[in-house]
N, C-alpha and C positions, 0 to 999 in steps of 0.2 A: 904339788903340781909343778911339772917342769915342761919346757917346750923349747925346741930349737927350730928355727925356720930357715931354710936354705932356698934362695931363688935359684932355679935351674937355668941353664942356657935356654934362650928363647927357641921354642920349637915351632911356634906359630909364625906367621909372616913378620919379618923383622920390623916392618914399619909400624906395627901395632905398639911397640915400646913396652908391652906388658910382659910380665914374668909368669912362668908356671912355678908353682910352689911345691916343695917337698917338706913335710913337717914330721918331726919325730918328737913324741911327747910321752908323758906319763900321767896317769890318773891314779893317785894313791887311794886306797880303800874303795875302789870302784871295780868290781870283778868284770872281766870282759863280756860275759853273757849279759850282765846288767847294762853295760855301756851300749852294747848292740841293741838291746831292747829299747832303751831310752832314745837312741839315735833313730830307730825305725818308727817310733810311736809319734805319728803326726799330730794327733789330738793333744798329747802331752806337750809336744813342742810348742804349740800355741800358748801354753801356760807359762813356759819358762823363757822363751826366746823373745825378747822385747822388740826385735826387728820384724817379726812376722805380722803382716797385715792380713793376709789370706793364705790358707794352706789346706789343700784337700787332694784326695786321690779319686780318680774316676777311671772307668774302663771304656776305652774307645776301640772298636774293632777287635775285641778280645785281648787288648793290651792295657795293663794298668799304667796310667800316666798321672804324674803329680803336677799340680799347679801351685806355684808359690809366689806370692807377692811380698817383696821386701821393702820395708820403710827406709827411705833415704832421708838424710837431714835436709832441711830447707837451705838453700833454694833448689836443691836437686830433685829431679823427678824420681818417683819410686821405680823399681825394676821388678820385672816378673820373669819367672822361669817356667818352662814346660819341659819335663824330663821323665825319663824312665829310670828305675833303680831296682837293684836286686841285692839281697843279702843271702850269703851262704855260710854255713858253719862247716869248716873243713878240718880234717885231721891230717897233719903233716908230721910224719915221723913221731906220732904220739902227742904232738902239740896241737891243742885246739885253737884255731884261728878263725875269727869272724871277718868276712870280707864283704864290703859293700861297694858296689859299682854304680855310678850314676852318670847320665849323659843327656844333654839336651836333645829334644826331638821336635819335629814340626808336626803339629796335629791340626788339621783344618777345623775341627770342632772346638778348638781353643784359639780363637783369633786374638790378635793384639787389641788392647783396650786403649782408648784415647787418654793421653796424659801419662801413660805408663810405658816405659821403655822395655821392650822384650830382649832378654839376654839370650842370644841365639847360639852362643858358643860357650858351653859349660861342660866341664868334665871333672869327675872326682873319683878317686879310688881310696878306700879306707880299709886298713887291716888292724884288728884289735886282738891282742893275745895277753895272757897272764904275764905279770912281771915277776912271777915266781913267789909272790907273797899274796897280799890281799887286793892288789890293784891290777892295773892294765898298762901295757905298752901300746902306744897308738902310732901308726904310720899313716900319713895322708899325703896324697898327691892331689893338687887342686889347680884348676885354671878356669877363669871365666873372663869374658870381655864384656864389661857392663854397658858398653856403647855410650852414645850421647857425647856431650862435649866436656867430659871430665879429663883433666890432664893426666897422662899416664903416671907421672910421679905421685899424684894423689891416690890413684887406684892402687899402685904398688905399696904406698904407705899404709893404706887402709887394710890391705890384705895382710901385710906384715904385722900390724898391731891388732887386727881383728881376730886372727887365729888364736893367739894366746888367750884373749878375752873370751872367745867362744869355748875353749877347753875349760876355762874356769867356770863358766856358766853351766857347761855340760857336767862337770864334777858335782856342782851344787844340785843340778837336776837329778843326777844318779842317787844322791843322798835323800832326795825328796820323793823318789819314785815308789809307788805302791802298785803292784800288779793286780 
């Protein structure tokens, strides 16, 4: 498992003090198709991701929408996300690349819950391809603004340390996945 995290120049309003992240990593012994399946399987995610409190997909007005509540450590309030996501398997010059795009949306049928802070600004792009052996190369672009009264230095630290931990958990999940 290898991972390098690069904070990008801030593209969102400068006063937020938050970074957008670009991550390059590798998952040895996890083929890209398997990585994509594990990543997209919400029911399985509930089993291996310790931070999931609630996670499901529903269709509103013909559009599939995901609701995800994330456990935050005490004394912080949990956060929730309402977002759309799509996965495509692409062929680029003979290379198979799985691309996942996700972005927060506002859905009237999914109102905010008391005591939980809604993350209204979330965006993620993920690309997974073979490393040429038995594993995968992973590229991720990520931004969210968790809202609330969390100092930006703490948010940035959590993002920087949380991504390598997530990739480690993801690798373990790939090895435990049965279709």
